[in-house]
C-alpha positions as CSV (number, residue, x, y, z in Angstrom):
1,X,171.0,7.0,139.2
2,X,173.7,9.2,137.6
3,X,176.1,6.1,137.9
4,X,173.6,3.7,136.0
5,X,172.8,6.4,133.4
6,X,176.3,6.8,132.5
7,X,176.6,2.7,132.5
8,X,173.8,2.7,130.0
9,X,175.1,5.4,127.7
10,X,178.8,3.3,127.9
11,X,176.9,0.0,126.7
12,X,174.7,1.5,123.9
13,X,176.3,0.9,120.4
14,X,177.9,4.3,118.9
15,X,176.9,5.0,115.4
16,X,178.9,7.9,113.9
17,X,177.2,10.0,110.8
18,X,178.9,12.1,108.5
19,X,181.5,10.4,106.3
20,X,181.1,11.4,102.6
21,X,182.6,10.3,99.3
22,X,181.6,12.8,96.7
23,X,184.3,12.1,93.8
24,X,183.9,8.5,93.3
25,X,185.5,8.0,89.8
26,X,183.8,6.3,87.1
27,X,186.2,3.3,86.0
28,X,184.0,1.4,83.5
29,X,180.6,1.9,81.8
30,X,178.8,-0.8,80.2
31,X,175.9,0.3,77.8
32,X,172.6,-1.9,77.6
33,X,169.4,-1.5,75.5
34,X,167.5,0.4,78.0
35,X,170.0,0.6,81.1
36,X,173.8,1.1,81.7
37,X,176.2,-0.2,84.2
38,X,178.6,1.9,86.0
39,X,181.6,0.8,87.9
40,X,183.0,3.3,90.3
41,X,186.1,3.5,92.6
42,X,187.3,5.5,95.6
43,X,188.9,5.1,99.1
44,X,187.8,6.4,102.2
45,X,188.9,6.0,106.1
46,X,187.3,3.1,107.5
47,X,186.6,3.8,111.2
48,X,186.1,1.5,114.3
49,X,182.3,0.9,115.3
50,X,179.2,1.4,113.6
51,X,179.3,3.8,110.7
52,X,177.3,5.4,108.0
53,X,178.9,6.4,104.6
54,X,177.2,8.5,102.0
55,X,178.5,8.1,98.3
56,X,177.0,11.4,96.7
57,X,177.0,12.9,93.1
58,X,175.3,10.2,91.5
59,X,172.4,9.6,89.3
60,X,168.9,9.9,90.1
61,X,168.0,6.7,88.2
62,X,169.9,4.1,89.8
63,X,168.3,0.9,90.3
64,X,168.6,0.0,94.2
65,X,168.6,-3.7,93.7
66,X,171.4,-3.4,91.2
67,X,174.1,-1.7,93.7
68,X,177.0,-3.7,94.5
69,X,179.8,-2.9,97.2
70,X,183.2,-4.3,97.4
71,X,185.6,-3.3,100.0
72,X,188.2,-4.8,102.5
73,X,187.7,-7.9,104.3
74,X,187.7,-6.3,107.5
75,X,184.9,-3.9,106.3
76,X,181.4,-5.7,107.4
77,X,178.5,-3.9,104.9
78,X,175.4,-4.0,107.1
79,X,172.9,-2.3,104.9
80,X,172.7,-0.3,101.4
81,X,170.0,1.9,100.3
82,X,169.6,4.5,97.7
83,X,168.0,7.8,97.9
84,X,167.5,10.9,95.9
85,X,169.9,13.7,97.4
86,X,167.2,16.5,98.2
87,X,169.6,18.3,100.8
88,X,172.1,18.8,97.7
89,X,169.3,20.2,95.9
90,X,168.5,22.4,98.6
91,X,172.3,23.7,98.9
92,X,172.1,24.4,95.1
93,X,169.1,26.4,95.6
94,X,170.6,28.3,98.2
95,X,174.0,28.9,96.4
96,X,172.1,30.1,93.3
97,X,170.2,32.7,95.3
98,X,173.5,34.0,97.0
99,X,174.9,34.1,93.3
100,X,171.8,36.1,92.2
101,X,171.9,38.5,95.1
102,X,175.6,39.0,94.7
103,X,175.2,39.7,90.8
104,X,172.4,42.2,91.8
105,X,174.7,44.0,94.3
106,X,177.6,44.2,92.0
107,X,175.5,45.6,89.1
108,X,174.0,48.3,91.2
109,X,177.8,48.9,92.8
110,X,179.0,49.2,89.0
111,X,176.1,51.8,88.2
112,X,177.0,53.8,91.0
113,X,180.8,54.1,90.0
114,X,179.7,54.9,86.6
115,X,177.6,57.5,87.6
116,X,180.3,59.0,89.8
117,X,183.0,58.6,86.9
118,X,180.5,60.6,84.6
119,X,180.0,63.4,87.1
120,X,184.1,63.9,88.0
121,X,184.5,63.8,83.9
122,X,181.9,66.7,83.5
123,X,183.6,68.6,86.4
124,X,186.9,67.9,84.6
125,X,185.2,69.1,81.3
126,X,184.0,72.3,83.2
127,X,187.3,73.2,84.5
128,X,189.1,73.2,81.5
129,X,186.3,75.0,79.8
130,X,186.4,77.6,82.7
131,X,190.3,77.8,82.6
132,X,189.7,79.3,78.9
133,X,187.3,81.8,79.9
134,X,189.2,82.8,83.1
135,X,192.7,83.4,81.1
136,X,191.2,85.8,78.7
137,X,189.1,87.8,81.4
138,X,191.3,88.5,84.4
139,X,194.5,90.1,85.5
140,X,197.7,88.7,85.5
141,X,197.9,88.2,89.5
142,X,194.5,86.8,89.6
143,X,195.2,84.5,86.8
144,X,198.2,83.2,88.6
145,X,196.2,82.5,91.7
146,X,193.5,80.9,89.6
147,X,196.1,78.6,87.8
148,X,197.3,77.3,91.1
149,X,193.7,76.5,92.2
150,X,192.9,75.0,88.8
151,X,196.2,72.7,89.2
152,X,195.0,71.6,92.5
153,X,191.4,70.8,91.4
154,X,192.5,69.1,88.3
155,X,194.9,66.9,90.1
156,X,192.2,66.1,92.7
157,X,189.5,65.2,89.7
158,X,192.0,63.2,87.7
159,X,192.9,61.1,90.8
160,X,189.4,60.5,91.5
161,X,189.0,59.5,87.7
162,X,191.8,57.3,87.8
163,X,190.6,55.4,91.0
164,X,187.2,55.0,89.6
165,X,188.7,53.3,86.7
166,X,190.4,51.0,89.1
167,X,187.1,50.1,91.0
168,X,185.1,49.7,87.7
169,X,187.6,47.3,86.1
170,X,187.6,45.5,89.6
171,X,184.0,45.2,90.1
172,X,183.6,44.2,86.3
173,X,185.9,41.2,86.9
174,X,183.8,40.4,89.8
175,X,180.7,40.7,88.3
176,X,181.8,38.7,85.2
177,X,182.9,35.9,87.4
178,X,179.7,35.9,89.5
179,X,177.7,35.5,86.3
180,X,179.7,32.8,85.0
181,X,179.1,31.2,88.5
182,X,175.6,31.7,88.2
183,X,175.2,30.0,84.8
184,X,176.9,26.9,86.2
185,X,175.0,26.9,89.2
186,X,171.7,27.2,86.9
187,X,172.8,24.1,85.0
188,X,173.5,22.2,88.1
189,X,170.1,23.0,89.4
190,X,168.6,21.0,86.5
191,X,170.6,17.8,87.2
192,X,169.0,16.0,89.9
193,X,171.3,13.9,91.6
194,X,171.3,10.7,94.0
195,X,173.3,8.9,96.9
196,X,174.0,5.5,98.1
197,X,174.2,5.3,101.8
198,X,176.2,2.4,103.3
199,X,175.9,1.2,106.7
200,X,179.3,-0.6,107.9
201,X,181.3,-2.3,110.8
202,X,184.9,-2.6,111.4
203,X,187.0,-3.3,114.5
204,X,189.9,-1.2,113.0
205,X,190.9,2.2,111.4
206,X,192.2,2.0,108.1
207,X,192.2,3.6,104.5
208,X,190.8,1.2,102.1
209,X,189.7,0.9,98.4
210,X,185.8,0.8,97.8
211,X,184.3,-0.4,94.5
212,X,180.9,0.3,93.8
213,X,178.7,-1.0,90.8
214,X,175.3,0.0,89.9
215,X,173.1,0.2,86.9
216,X,170.7,3.3,85.9
217,X,167.5,3.0,84.5
218,X,168.6,5.1,81.4
219,X,171.9,5.8,79.9
220,X,172.9,9.7,79.6
């Protein structure tokens, strides 16, 4: 029974899924009254056997019947279909949420650092004012001892203040970058996309050029 099971598996056609083209370059655009024709070019590694290739980051408004694929002579196109890319939209939503969470955390972190800096600055101010009072109301020996303590505390607080400035600057940069990424991500959420799925067969492994032509229902 085990031998028979292995034999059946070996005889089954193998279809590998996962090849993706996400950067097919626009080579030509022809604008009509109510549509536009787009020609794109790309290359991919044709694999031996039956495979599925996804061409992503395309318009949502592609006319499926207008799709034309041209490739190598040893590339056999079995089927071509168009789909809206819901997975990409979901990925963008998740990415957008991650960026929002990051902005919130960085904003809270920045607020905490600024609060710490305010406290350190108040302690520095208090220390300096207290030095004036102590200098006029203590003996020479006591004053010398106080100066030593004052110097050590001043050095400690000044170092903390400097370190906080550095941390605030770093978090500010990270926060600005995260906000910019969030703005871009937000714009991408408003741009629905589509993908063309190509099922093909080949007897060899080879990197080949691919030409894609299609029409969209409205030019943008």
